N, C-alpha and C positions, 0 to 999 in steps of 0.2 A: 710632156705631151705639147703638141706643137699648138701655138696660139690659132685662133680663127682669123686674128688681124691684129696687126702692130701699127699704133700710131707713134710716129717716128719724130722725134725732136720737136716735143712741145714745151711750153712754158709754164710753169708753177705760179702761182701769185707770190711765192718768195723768192722768185727767180732762178730757180733750179731749171735747167733743161732735162728733160726724161723722155724716155719711150714709155709707150703704155700699150699691155698686152691684153687682149680680150679673149676669153673662152666663154662659150654658152651664154653671151649676152651679159657675163659679168667681169670686171676687172680682174685679171689674174696675176699680174705683176706690174710695178713701176721702178723703171730702173733708170739709171742715169744714162743719158743718151750717147755717152761714148762706148757702152757697151756693144760689142760687137753683135751684127745679128747677120743671118743669111741661110734660114733653115727652110725657106719656101714658103713662109708666112706672107699672106698679102700685106702691103704696107701702103701705109697712107703719109705722105711727107706733110707735116705740120709747120715748117719753116719759121719756128720758133713762135708761134702764135700762143695765145693763153690758152690754157686748158680749164674749164671752169664745170660744175654742175649744169646740166641742162635747166633751163628757164620753165615754170610753170605758169598756167594761168588758174587762179583757184575762182574765179568768178567772171563768167563771159553771158553774153545775150546772144547766142548765135542765130535764133530766131529773128532777131530784130538787126543784126549788123549789116552795115552799109547799105541802109535806106534813107540816109540822110536826104538825097536828092529827090526821094519819092515821096516822103511825107516830112515838110518842114514843121519846126516846132517854133512859132513865131514869139511864143512868151519865154521859152527857155528855161522853164522850170518844170518841176514833176508833173503838177495838173496839166499844164500845158501840153507836155508829153502824152500823157495819158488820153488827153481828149484827143489830141492829134492821131494816135496810134487807133484808138476806138473807133475814130471816125472812118479811118482809113480801112479797116478789117469789114466795118459794115457794108463799105461801098465796093467790097469785092477786090481791093486793091492788089492782094496777095495772093499768089497763085502756089500750089504745092512745089510745083516745078522750079517757080523763080525763088522761093524759100530755101530749097535744098542746094540750088545753084549759087545762091549768095553765102550760105553756110560752108559750102565747100572752099569758096573763095576765102572766106575770113580764116578758116582753118589752114589753108595753104599759106596764107601771110603771117600765123602764129609760128607754124611750122619752119618757115625759112628764116624768121627771126631766132630761133631756138628753143620754142617752145616743144616739148614732147609730153605734156600733161596738161589737159584743160578740163574744167567743170563748167558747163554751161547750164544756166536756167532758161527754163522754156515755158511760155504762158501756157497754162491750163485752166478751162473753164469759161465760164461766159460764151461768146459767140463761137470761139475757138473749138471749145472740147478739149479734145486730145489729139487733134489733127498736126498741131505743131510738133508733138513728141514723135509722130509718126514720121514727118519731114526730117526732121534732126536724125532719127535712128537710120535714114536712107545716106543723109550726109554722112554719118559716122562710118557706115561700111564702106566707104571709100579711103579710110584710113587705118585698117587693119594693118597691123605690125609697124606703123609710122609714129601715131600719137594714141596715147591714153585719154580717153574721151569720157566722162561722166556726164549724166543728163539729170538735171533736178526739177521736179514738177514743180513750177511756180503758180501755186493754185491762186487765183483771185479770191477776192472777197465778195460777199460774205461766204465764210465755211461754216460757222458752227449754226446751231438750230434749224427751224424749219426752212428758214430762207436760203440756206444755204446747202439744200440737198443736191442741187443740180450740180452746184461746183464738186461737192463730194463726189457725186458719181464721175464727174470728169476725171477726178483725182483718181479714183478706182480705176478708171480707163487706163489713164496714164500709167498706173503700176503695172497693170496688164501687160501694156505695151512696152515695158522694160525700164523705167526710168532707175537710176541709182538711189536717189533721194528724194524725200519728200521737203517741199518749199513754199514759199508764200510771205506775204509781208502782214503782219499782226497789226502794226501800228495804223493801219490803214482801215481796220476793221473796227466797227462799233462795239466789239468784245473782243480785246486783244487777248485777254486770258482765254477765252473760249476758243479763239482761232489756235492759240499755242496747244491747247489741251487736245484738240481735234487733230491737229497735224501729228502730234505725237501719238496719239492713238492709232492714226492711220500707218505712221512708220513703223510702230511697234506690231501691229497685225501683220505688216509685210516683211518684217524684219529688214527694215532700211535705215540708214542714217538720215539727219535731217539737217538742212542748211537754210536758215531764214532770213531775210531781209529785216532787219531790226533798226528802228528807231532812225530811219532816213530822213531826219529832220533836225533843226536848230532849237526847237522847243524843248526845254530841258524839263517840262512836265512830263514828257514822254520817256518812259524808262523800260520799257518792254523787255530789254534784254535781263534786268534783274527777275521778272517773272518767268521767262526762260529757263535761267539757273535754277530757281526754286523748283520749278515743276520738273526739270531733268533730274534733280537729285532726289525728288519727294517719291518719283515712282521708280528710281533705279534703272534709268533709261541706258541700255547697253550699247547701244550703236553710236555711230559718229554724231555729233553736233557741232555746228559751225553757225556764227551769227555774223552777218555781213553787214557793212555800215557802222552801226553804232555810232551816228554822228552825235545825237545828243550827249552821249556820255563824255564827250569833249567839252560840254557846255556847263558841265557840273562843277562844283567846287573841289579843291583837291583830296579833299576828307572823303566826300561822296565817290570821287573817282576811285580812290582806294579802297573803300569799303566794297563798292561793286564788283571792281577787279579781283578781289579777293573770292567774292562768290562766285564769278565765273571761272576763276581757275579751279575751285572746288569742284565745280560741277563738269570739269573737263571740256568747255567749251573753247574752240578756237574762234578766233577772230580776225575776219578779213577788212580791215580799211580799204576804200576805194578810191584814191584820191583824184583821178583824173576825174570822174564823172561828179563827185561832190563838190569838188572845186568850181564845175561847171555850173551845177544845180543850185547851190546852196547859196543862200544870202543874197539873192537878187531883191529881194524887198527892202533892204538895207541900204543906206547911203554914206554911213561911216562905222568904222570900226567893225568892218565886214569879217567875220569868222572864215576860218579856211576851210570848215566843214569835213574835218577830218575827226576821227575818235579819240579818245585819249591814250594814246601808242604807249608814252611813256610810261603811265600808272599800270597799264597792263602787262607790259614788258616785267616792270619791278615785281608785280605779282606771281609772276610765272606763267603767264598765259601765253599759248602760241598765238603769235600774231604773223600772220603772213598778207600779202597785198596782192590786189589785182586790178585789172583797169575797167571792169564791168562793161559800159556799153562803148562801142565803136563807131562813130560815124553814124547816128541814128538820132531818134527824137530825144534821147536823154544825155547825148554827148555829141555834138557836131564834127569833132576832130577826134584824134587817136590813130597811131600808127600800127596798131596790133603787135608791139613790141614792150615787153616788159621792163626793157631797160627805161623806157619811157618813165612808167610807173617807178621804177627805183629812183629816176632822178628828180620827181615829183617828192619821194620820200625823204631824200636828201635837202630840197629846197623848203617844201612846205612842212615836212614831217620833223626835220632837225634829226635824221639819222645820218651816222657814219656811214661812208660809202660801202663799207665791207659788210655792214650788217643791214644795208640796203638791199645788196644784191641776194644776201641770203633770205629776204622776205620774198623774194621773186623766184627763187630757186628751191633751196632745201626746206626752208620752212614751209613754202606753199606745198611742197611735195608732202610734207607732214601732215598737213592740214587736210590733202585729199587721201590721207591714209596710204601713201607709196613709200618706198625705201628712199632715205636718204643717199645723196650721192657722194661719196669720199673718194680720194684719189688714194684708195688703199685695197689689195687684194679681197674679193669677195664682194665689192659695192656694185651697185647696178651701173653700167656702163651706159648712163643717158648723159651726155657731154656737149657743152657748145665749146667748140673751137673759134677764137676771135681774135683778128689782129690789133692786140692791145698789149700792153704791159702790165696792167694791174687792173682789177675791178673796176676802180675809181675811174680810170681812163675810158674803160669800156663804157661806163655808164654816161660820162662827160660827152664822147664822141660818137658813142652808139654805131661803130663803123659796120658797112655791111658785107664786110670780107670776113664771111663764117661758114662754119662745117659743122652740121649737127648729126649727132649720134643717138638712135635709141636702141637700146638693149643691144649695143655694139655693132651696129648696122648705121652705114651713113645713110640717113632720110633726107636730107636737104643741104643745100650749099648755095652761097652767093659770093659774087666778087665784085669789089668796088674798084672802079679806075677813075682817077682824077688827074687833070693837067691843067696847067697854067700856061695860057697862050700870051707870052711877053712880046713886045715889039722889039727888034734887035735892034 
């Protein structure tokens, strides 16, 4: 059977030069690049560039992305960002068309950097109702066949009890509009356990997974991830569960970290640390021995928890910078999270795909042909240099490319 596409003369991380055949969006064969070919299959010449699993972004905020110039956060912390965003929404600063355009631009940036799967949280409730979900669905429609996009209803507080009725109604509207998961931030609710229960109830009724912002604080007394693990186990919740941030877990003693990590593992919860935004937000009130704002990555990994990493916010009220490149996240995992480079790359590629419920990409027959081809010799070099000479394949199709040209102008 003739291949749909042949990726010619790529480099594997072990240094081997190979050709990769693709049929029906899957890798059908990986052969030594000296193997003759010429059966009329379309050929992409890779020039010895490195072939890696495509990148994935497990935690974005596409409805807020690229608004740093529009809405400044002068305090630089979570509360300041919330107040700035809420004030801007009430002032009518964001239009449907503008939000769609910025989301498209943000996804374009992710795609050209090598991302073929994205999960984005979208504000639901309050003054916005489910309007942002409608905008993100429109933006998503521009990427059919290019990027797999999941939307999470980031339901604002309160959620439980009589005072949460309007936000529960907005969540119902968001589910009707087609979100893929239920979300929210229980540690900002006066009743975190009630928030988690209500979110799980809604997800159960809709047959959806859940992805919560959990313990985004340095306060060790906040440990809602343990409550989430217990509720998930008690009710036998059968769908995907992810806990993003989990910052306060990193502030616990090693004994508590290990205990909670085992509970998280037993509940089957994936954890997504988000180094860019949490390094930006956390610890601003401290003047010495400032924590890094990361969860207990090593304890979670030792317990067998799936740990993948994302960027979170990009150039908005919660993070003024960010390149929309998971290699930036991987570099921070190496520097601030003390991960080995190969492991850091896995956390922003296959581990992230696992966390999104997608198939892992291995360079073997039958694996999804979601690939990043990059002008580097190893994952470590790719993370260190982040070269923009890249080719991005989604289900075997070339969906984005970039070429970087540099020149030094020396005097003769």
